[in-house]
N, C-alpha and C positions, 0 to 999 in steps of 0.2 A: 396085778399084771394081766394083760390080755392073753387069751388062749386062741389057738388056731383050730378050726374044724371045717369039714365039708358038709354041705346041706343040699339035699335034693330039692330042686325048684323047677317044677314043670319038666321040660325035656333036657335040662342041663343040671350039672352039679356046680354049686357055687362055693368058693373058698371064702371063709369069713374070719375076721378077727372079732373077738367078743370079750366084754368085761362088764361086770356089775349086775345088779338086780333092780327091778322097778319098771316104770314105763319105758317102752321100747323107743330107742333113737337109732335111726339108720343114717350112716354117713356115707355118701356116694361120691367117689373120686371122679376126677376128670381125666383128660389126656395130657401128657403121657404118664399117668400115675397108676397106683394100685392102692389097696387098702392101707398100705404103709404110710401114705401121705397123711393119715389121721392119727399117727402115733402119739402126737401131743394132746389129742382130744380125748382119747379113749379113757385114760385114767381119771382125769379131772371130772369128766361128765359122769363117769361111773361113781366116783366118790360123792358126787352131789345127789345120788339116788336114782340113777337111770341104768337101764339095760342097754348098753351101747354096742352096736354091731356095725362093722365096716366091711363090706364085701369087696372082693375083686369082682368088678362087673363083667358082664358078658364080653368075651374076647380078650380079657386081660388076665395076666398073672397065672394063678393056679385054678381059675374058673374055666369051664369049657369054652372052646372057641369054635362054634358051628361053622361049617363051610357054607359059602354063599353070601354075597353082599346083602341080599334081601332078608337075612336073618338078624339084622342089626337096626331095625327101625325103632322109632320111639314107642311104637305099640309093643314090640318085644321087650324093650328096656323097662317100660312101665309094668308090663306083665311080670317081669322078673322081680321088681320091687314088691308088687302085691303078693306074688307067690312066696317071696322070702318072709314077708310079714306073717303069712299064714303058716309057713313051714316052721317058724319059730314059736308057734302056738298062740299068736296074738291076733287081735281083730283090727288093730290100728297102730300107728306109729307117728312119731315126729320125724319128718324126712328132711335131711340137710344135704345139699349138694354143692360141690365146688366145680368150676369150669364146666365141662360137659355134664358133670353130675348135677349141675343146677337145672338145666333144661329137663333132665329126667325127673328131678324132684318137682319142679313146677308142673310138668305134665302129669305126674302122678296125682298131684292135688287137683288139677283140672279134670282129669278123666275119672278119677276115683276118690272124690272128696270124702266118701264114707270111710275110707281107711286112713285118712290123714288127720291127725290131731292138730298139726301145725307144720308149716313148710318154711324152710330157710334156704335162700340161695346166696352163695358166695361167688363173687366175681361176675357172673352172668345174670343180668336181671330178667324178669319175665317181660315178654314183649307181645304185642298183638300179632296175630297171623298176618303175614305180608299179603299185599294185594296180588302179587305176581310171584312166580317161582323164585326162591331166594338166590340161587346161584347166578341167575341172570342179573339180578339187582347188585350182587357183590361184584360181578364182572364190570358192570357199568360204573360202579362207585370207586373200585380200587384197581381195575385192570386185570388182565389174565394171570398175573403173577401172584395175586392174593393167595395166601397160604391154603385156604380152604379149597380153592380151585386147583392148586398144585397137588393136593392130596387126592384128587379125583381119579387119576389114572392108576389102575392097579399095578403094583410092582415098582413104581418109580420111587416113592417115598420109602417103601420097605427096603429097597436096595441101599438108599442113602443112609438110613438109620442103622441098618444091620451091618454096615461095613466095619464100623468100630463102635460097638455098643457103649463102651465106657465113655469115649469122647462124646458120643451123642448125649448121654445123660449129664455129663459135666456141663455141656453147653446149654442144654434145654432147661435144666433145673438151676444151675448156678451162674449161667452167663447172662448177658444183657443184650437186648436187641432193639432196633428202632422199629419203623413201620413193618408189619409182617407181610411184605410183598417181595416175592422171590424174583431176582433179576435174571434176565436172559443168560443162559449158559451157566447158571449157578444153582445151588440147592438151598433148601430151607435152612440147613445148619450154617450156611455162609452168612446168615443174618446175625449170628451170635458170636460174641467174643468168648474165648475159652478162659475161664477164671483160674488163676493160679496165685494163691491158694483158693480153695472154695470159700464162699461166704460163711461167716461164723455159724449160721443157722443150719448149714448143710454139711454133714460129715461124710467122709469117704465110705463109711459103712452104709449110709443111706443110699449113696450112688450104687454101691454093690448090690443092695436089695433090688433096685430098679433093673440093673444089668441081669441079675439072675432071673427076675420075673419075666422080662421081655425076651431073654434068651429061651426061656421055657415056652412062652406063648407065641412069640413072634409079634410083629407089628400090625399084621393085616386086620385082626379083629378090631382093634381100636380105630384104625383108619377107616374101616367100613362104616363106623358111625357117621363120619363126614360124607361118605358116599351115598348116604340116604337122606341128605338134606332136602333135596327136591321131592323125593318120595314121601318123606314125612309131611311136607307141605300138602301133597295130594291127599294123603291118608287122613289128615286132620281137618279137612274142609268142613266136616259136619259140626265142628266146635268153633267155627268162625264167630267171633264176637262174644263167646261165652267167657265170663270172668272166672278167676280163681277165687273160690270163696272161703277155704279154711284160713285161719289166722296165719299171717305171713310176715317174713322178715328178710331184709336184704343187707348184706355187708360186702364191702369192697375196699381194697387198698387204694389210696388216692394216686398211686403210681402204676396201677394195673394197666397193662398194655391193651386189655380188652376195651377200655374206655374209648379207644380210637374208633371202634366200630360197633359199639352197643349204645343203646339209648335208655338212660335211667329216668327220663322225664315223665314217662307214662306208667311207672310202676303202680301207683295208686289206682290208676284207671283199670289196669289188668288184674291186680290183686286187691280186691275190694275191702279186705279186712287187714290192711297193712298196719303192723304193730311197731315198726321201726325201720330206719335206714341208718346204717353206720358206715362212715368213711374212716379207715384206719390211716392216720397220717404217716407218711414216709414208708408205707408198705407197698410191695409190688404184687405180682400175680399169685405167688405161692404164700399168701398171707397166713394161712392156717399153720404153716411150718415156720414162717418167718417171725410172726408175732402171735404165738399161741395163747399167751395169757390174755391178751386183749380179745382175741376171737372167742376163747372159752367163756370169758366174763360176759361178752355180748350175747352169746348163744344161751347161756344160763339165764340171763335177764329175760330173754324171750320165752324160754321154756317155762319160767315161773309165772308167766301171764296165762298159761294155757289151763 
């Protein structure tokens, strides 16, 4: 069974879930998740001979939430991963990320390949740096209501999600939505149906963990990741055209909503040591919770190649 503890990482304290002994595997959650989203991976990966660690990332759950939008750039997030590896007494790790955790994993492999034994992204593929600032491209492609643009104004999404935190997570985790474009006069949650009952893979207890975590942390830290999208583009200019060289792997549910606005056609161009691409049939965005056995099997198959 996994244990909880806090670890000092640079200028923040990170809360982690931890299980097992062996080569280090870091599991990086996305938005709006915490380390709890990896509850079905910790035990099986540990049983296979790995030291598995899932942190609440910067701004989430019981990890520190620094003030200031500019404290949540990809350079900060990659720095947290590198700092956590070293704080755990290791020199390298296999880094796995889902949703926003995937860009953190991919960029850790890009910026610090020396500490990455292998990198796996779930849901969000690695992509080349855009030719122009991303928010403008998203606005051109999807309109002003695209959810990543809706999240830019401080306080707006926070107020919506914080009004009824339980309903927020029942909708975001258990509900279904079409195109992630907020209509005039509505909010992001209006895109989602409220499930009753919850899908079989999501228990009321799991929703309660999210409610407790985000009641503790608030929503601003996680939303600040989105508010650095153009700043990240500026900061990463020096790595334009540089490939991801550690062994890599990509997995996605074939019903994942991110497929509408991500490009999987150039993965092998960006990640030059690609060891596999897996589509999980009939799975949605929360694939590691929805279809854990298939995800665990695929990840272990990749780990065994390293």
